[in-house]
N, C-alpha and C positions, 0 to 999 in steps of 0.2 A: 940040265934043262928043267928037271923036276924041282930042283932046289930053287931055281929062278922063279918058277911059277908059284911055289909055296911061299917064297919071300914076298912076291908081288901080292898074293892073296892076303897074307898077314898085314902088309902095309895098307891095303885097301880097307880091310876090316878094322884096323886101329884108327884109321882116318874117320871112318863112319862112326865108330864108337865115340871118338873124341868130339866130333861135331854134335852128337846127341847129348853129351854131357855138358856142353857149353850152356851156361845159364842164359835165359832169354834177356834181350836188351830192355824189355819192360816187364819184369816178373809179375806174376799174379800176386795179389795181396788181399787180405780180408781184415776188416775192422768190425768188431762186434762188442756190444754192450748190453747189459740188462738194466732196464729202468722200470721200477715198480713191478718187478717180476716178469717183465716182458722183454723178449730179445729183439734187438735191432741189429742188422748185419749189412755191411756194404762190401761187395766183391768188386775189385777193380784191378787194372794192370797199372803198375807204377813206373812211368818213364823217368829217366834221369835228365838233368840239365845238360850234362856232358859238354861243358864249355860254351853253352849257348845262352848264358845269363844275359838278360836284356833283349834277347832275340827270340823269345818264345811267344809272348803275348802282344808284341807290338803289331801295328797295322800291316807290316811287311814281314812279320816273324813266322816262325814254324807253323803255328796253328792257323794263320791267315790263308794257308794253302788248302785247308780242308774245304770240301764243297759246301758245307753249311755255315761257314764262318759268317758272323761272329758267334754262332752257336757251337760250343765245344763239347765233346763227348765226356769231358771230365775224367779222363784217364787215357789209356792207350789200348790198342787191340780191340778186344770184345767190349761192348758197351758196359758201363759201370752200373751195377744193380744195387737196389735197396730192397731188403727183405725185412718185413716187420710183422711181429705177432700181435701188435697193439694198434689201437687207434692213436695216431700221432697228430700233434700240432707242430708243423714244421714251418716256423716263421709266419704263422697265421694261416697256413694252408692245411686243411684237414686231409689226412692220409689214412685210409682204412687198412686193416691188416691185408697183407699180400706182397706181391713182388712188383717192382717198378724200375724204370731206367732213369738215371740221373744225367742231365745235361746242364751246362752253365752258359748263360748269355754273357759274353765278355766284351760287348760293344763299348761299354764305358769301363775303362780300366780301374776306375775308383769306385764303381758300384756294380758288382756282379749280381746276376739274378739266377738263382737255382731254379731249374726246370725239372719237374717230376712228370715223367711220361708213363702212361698206362701200357704202352707198347713194350714188350720184353722179348729177350732172346735175339736181338739184332746184333750184328757184328759192327762194331766201331762207329763208322761215320753215318749210318742211316739215322735220319731224324725227320719226323713228320709232326709238325705242330698241331695237326688236328687230333693227335693222340695225347696231348698234354692234359694231365690232371690239373695242373696249376703251376704257379710260380711264387717264389719267395725271395725278397731282397736279402742280400748278404751284407754283413758288416765287414769292411776291408781294413786290414792293417798290414804293415810292412815288417818282415822279420829283421832281426839284428844282422843276420848274414844269409846268404843264398841257401835255400833249402834244395839240396841236390835231387832227392827223389820225392815224387808226389806222395803225399800221405794224407789219408783221411783219419779223423779221430772222432769218437763219440764220447762226450763227457756227461754222464747222467747226473752227476752232482751239480755241475755248472749249468746243465741243460743246453749243451751246444753240440752241433755237428760242425766240424771244421775240415776244410780242404786247404792244404798248404803245399805250395810248390814255387820254385824259383824265387821271385821277390814279392810273392803275394800270399796272404793268409785271408781266407774268406770264411766267415762264420755265420751260421744261422741258428736261431733258438730251436730247440727240440724238446717236446714234452709229451708224455703219455697221458691220454684222456682217461 
């Protein structure tokens, strides 16, 4: 009987441990760059396409079920954050040093609009347009093949902030004042 209890306990402990070691379905990611000596960082969670190509951004797709659709949290889980040590020009929008939340208006699949919110610390789907710092038009292109995991990149040389996922690449100019 003691052996049965010990084996059962070990089985439960190993199950709990293995569940904790499983990577999250939308792992946290960070993109950071230094432009003119100033650091710009984006913290986000990176969802995967997982066989849903063509069914993520469509009007009846995955994101259309979010309560603020067509405003998208631009990542998964916790809200995507932008942290800057510099005064930025983000597609014509002036952004002072500090922390912000990023959203994207995807109502027009060929012309996304980046939304920079002054509200920070929210979980995922909370969006309040009265907290918007402003908006910037994004340039849209199509990748050669499906981009499996959402990826942000900041290119100081080219002066761009890019969000790429599924069959969309959205870019906005970024410069330090």
